[in-house]
C-alpha positions as CSV (number, residue, x, y, z in Angstrom):
1,M,-0.6,-158.6,262.7
2,C,0.5,-156.2,265.4
3,Y,-2.0,-154.3,267.4
4,D,0.3,-152.2,269.5
5,K,-1.2,-148.9,268.5
6,C,-4.7,-149.8,267.2
7,N,-7.2,-152.6,267.1
8,Y,-9.3,-152.4,264.1
9,T,-12.0,-153.9,261.9
10,I,-12.6,-152.7,258.4
11,A,-16.0,-151.8,256.9
12,Q,-16.5,-149.8,253.8
13,T,-19.7,-147.9,252.9
14,G,-20.2,-145.1,250.4
15,G,-16.5,-144.6,249.7
16,F,-15.5,-144.5,253.3
17,I,-13.4,-147.0,255.2
18,Q,-13.4,-147.2,259.0
19,L,-10.6,-148.8,260.9
20,G,-11.3,-149.1,264.5
21,N,-14.2,-149.3,266.9
22,E,-16.4,-146.7,268.5
23,E,-15.1,-147.4,272.0
24,M,-11.6,-146.0,271.3
25,M,-10.7,-142.6,272.5
26,G,-9.2,-140.7,269.6
27,H,-9.2,-141.0,265.9
28,F,-8.4,-139.2,262.6
29,Y,-9.2,-139.4,259.0
30,F,-7.0,-139.8,256.0
31,V,-8.0,-138.6,252.5
32,R,-5.9,-139.2,249.4
33,H,-6.0,-136.3,246.9
34,G,-8.1,-136.2,243.8
35,Q,-7.1,-137.5,240.4
36,T,-4.1,-135.8,238.7
37,V,-2.9,-135.6,235.1
38,W,-0.1,-138.1,235.9
39,N,-2.6,-140.5,237.6
40,V,-4.4,-140.6,234.2
41,E,-1.1,-141.1,232.4
42,N,0.0,-143.8,234.8
43,K,3.1,-141.8,235.9
44,I,4.7,-141.7,239.3
45,C,4.1,-138.2,240.8
46,G,6.1,-138.4,244.0
47,A,7.3,-134.9,245.0
48,T,6.7,-133.4,241.6
49,D,4.0,-130.8,241.8
50,I,1.2,-132.1,239.5
51,E,-2.2,-130.4,239.1
52,L,-5.6,-132.1,239.6
53,T,-7.7,-132.9,236.6
54,E,-11.2,-131.5,236.3
55,L,-12.4,-134.9,237.6
56,G,-10.0,-134.6,240.5
57,H,-11.5,-131.2,241.5
58,Q,-15.0,-132.7,241.3
59,Q,-13.9,-135.8,243.4
60,A,-12.7,-133.4,246.1
61,R,-15.9,-131.4,246.1
62,D,-17.9,-134.7,246.2
63,T,-15.8,-135.8,249.2
64,G,-16.5,-132.6,251.0
65,K,-20.2,-133.1,250.5
66,K,-19.9,-136.8,251.6
67,I,-18.2,-135.7,254.8
68,V,-21.1,-133.4,255.6
69,E,-23.7,-136.0,254.7
70,E,-21.9,-138.7,256.8
71,G,-21.8,-136.4,259.8
72,I,-18.0,-136.6,260.1
73,K,-16.7,-134.1,262.6
74,A,-13.1,-132.7,262.6
75,D,-11.4,-129.7,264.1
76,E,-8.8,-129.1,261.4
77,I,-7.6,-130.3,258.0
78,L,-3.9,-130.9,257.6
79,Y,-2.7,-131.1,254.0
80,S,0.5,-131.7,252.0
81,P,2.1,-128.6,250.4
82,L,1.8,-130.2,247.0
83,I,-0.9,-128.5,244.9
84,R,-2.9,-131.7,244.3
85,A,-3.4,-132.2,248.0
86,A,-3.7,-128.4,248.8
87,E,-6.5,-128.1,246.2
88,T,-8.3,-131.2,247.5
89,A,-8.1,-129.8,251.0
90,R,-9.3,-126.4,249.8
91,H,-12.5,-127.9,248.3
92,I,-13.2,-130.0,251.3
93,S,-12.6,-127.0,253.7
94,E,-14.9,-124.7,251.7
95,I,-17.7,-127.2,251.7
96,T,-17.4,-128.5,255.3
97,G,-16.3,-125.3,257.0
98,I,-13.4,-127.1,258.6
99,P,-10.3,-124.9,258.7
100,A,-7.3,-126.1,256.8
101,R,-3.6,-125.8,257.4
102,M,-0.5,-126.9,255.5
103,E,1.6,-129.6,257.2
104,P,5.0,-130.0,255.6
105,R,5.5,-133.5,256.9
106,L,2.6,-134.7,254.7
107,I,4.5,-134.1,251.4
108,E,4.7,-137.1,249.2
109,Q,7.9,-139.3,249.2
110,N,10.5,-138.1,246.7
111,F,11.0,-141.0,244.4
112,G,14.0,-139.5,242.7
113,K,14.8,-141.1,239.3
114,W,11.5,-142.9,239.2
115,E,9.3,-139.8,239.1
116,S,7.4,-139.4,235.7
117,T,8.1,-143.1,234.9
118,P,5.3,-145.7,234.7
119,R,3.7,-146.5,238.1
120,D,3.5,-150.2,237.2
121,G,7.1,-150.5,236.0
122,A,8.7,-153.7,237.2
123,D,11.9,-152.0,238.3
124,F,10.0,-149.4,240.3
125,K,7.9,-152.0,242.0
126,K,11.0,-153.8,243.1
127,A,12.7,-150.6,244.2
128,K,9.8,-149.9,246.6
129,E,10.8,-153.0,248.6
130,F,14.2,-151.5,249.5
131,F,13.4,-149.3,252.4
132,A,16.8,-147.7,252.9
133,C,17.2,-146.8,249.3
134,S,16.9,-143.0,248.4
135,H,16.2,-143.7,244.7
136,E,19.1,-141.6,243.5
137,G,18.4,-138.2,244.9
138,G,15.0,-138.9,246.5
139,E,13.9,-139.9,249.9
140,S,14.2,-143.4,251.5
141,T,11.2,-145.1,252.9
142,L,12.9,-145.2,256.3
143,R,13.2,-141.4,256.3
144,L,9.7,-141.0,255.1
145,A,8.4,-143.2,257.9
146,Q,10.4,-141.2,260.5
147,R,8.6,-138.0,259.6
148,I,5.1,-139.6,259.3
149,Y,5.4,-141.6,262.5
150,N,6.5,-138.4,264.3
151,L,3.5,-136.6,262.9
152,L,1.1,-139.4,263.9
153,D,2.6,-139.5,267.4
154,D,1.8,-135.8,267.7
155,I,-1.7,-136.3,266.5
156,K,-2.2,-139.2,268.9
157,A,-1.1,-137.0,271.8
158,E,-3.9,-134.5,270.9
159,S,-6.5,-137.1,269.9
160,D,-8.5,-137.0,273.2
161,S,-9.4,-133.4,272.4
162,K,-8.8,-132.8,268.7
163,T,-9.7,-134.6,265.5
164,Y,-7.9,-134.1,262.2
165,I,-8.4,-134.9,258.6
166,L,-5.1,-135.5,256.8
167,V,-5.1,-134.8,253.0
168,A,-2.1,-136.4,251.4
169,H,-0.8,-139.0,249.0
170,N,-0.7,-142.8,248.3
171,G,2.9,-143.0,249.6
172,I,1.9,-141.4,252.8
173,A,-1.1,-143.8,253.0
174,R,1.2,-146.8,253.1
175,V,3.2,-145.4,256.0
176,V,0.0,-144.5,257.9
177,Q,-1.3,-148.0,257.4
178,S,2.0,-149.5,258.6
179,Y,1.8,-147.3,261.8
180,F,-1.2,-149.3,262.8
181,T,-0.5,-152.8,261.6
182,D,2.4,-155.0,260.7
183,M,3.0,-155.5,256.9
184,T,5.4,-157.5,254.9
185,N,7.5,-155.5,252.4
186,E,5.4,-156.9,249.6
187,E,2.1,-155.8,251.4
188,Y,3.5,-152.4,252.0
189,A,4.6,-151.9,248.4
190,A,1.2,-153.0,247.1
191,Y,-1.0,-151.0,249.6
192,G,-2.9,-148.0,248.3
193,V,-6.1,-146.0,248.5
194,K,-8.2,-144.6,245.7
195,N,-8.3,-140.9,244.8
196,C,-10.4,-139.0,247.5
197,E,-11.1,-142.2,249.5
198,V,-11.6,-141.5,253.2
199,V,-10.1,-143.8,255.8
200,R,-10.7,-143.5,259.5
201,Y,-8.1,-144.7,262.0
202,D,-8.7,-145.1,265.7
203,F,-6.0,-145.0,268.4
204,K,-6.0,-147.2,271.5
């Protein structure tokens, strides 16, 4: 593993994962959106704007309550413009009182021809390992990483004075994880977080 940007240990309690240690200067939190209709149907959402289910709305409200109960402090919530993330962020913001702002760079990767197809399809799993492929009209993983790494660099530059909660997607979660540690193509493709799971990342 590479520890150029962050040294971390992993501990999970109550649906929260912490990556880092308390001695580090700045940190942020990542939250995946709540359950969607296509999550239930095992379909790839990508950049398609899919609504939360009723359970997804409740997951988001429960996450807001958990953030308060756990004493997590943040200055601002940044969220993807897609409705599933925007609604998740809205619930969290309303419960915690943390202001929320849309961040275009957090939009999910456009998976092109694969959107609405089965998430566990063998062809799609293989396609995720080709980082320069745009999936016939979508967005390559390399271009995705460019915008997310740029965003994380911006957050890192502010991290000594400002803490963010990012509300986004599983595809974004993979890139965030790869910003902090080396991953093989297979590890990258397989990585994911659960709906409304909260992950803390600490900068050096």
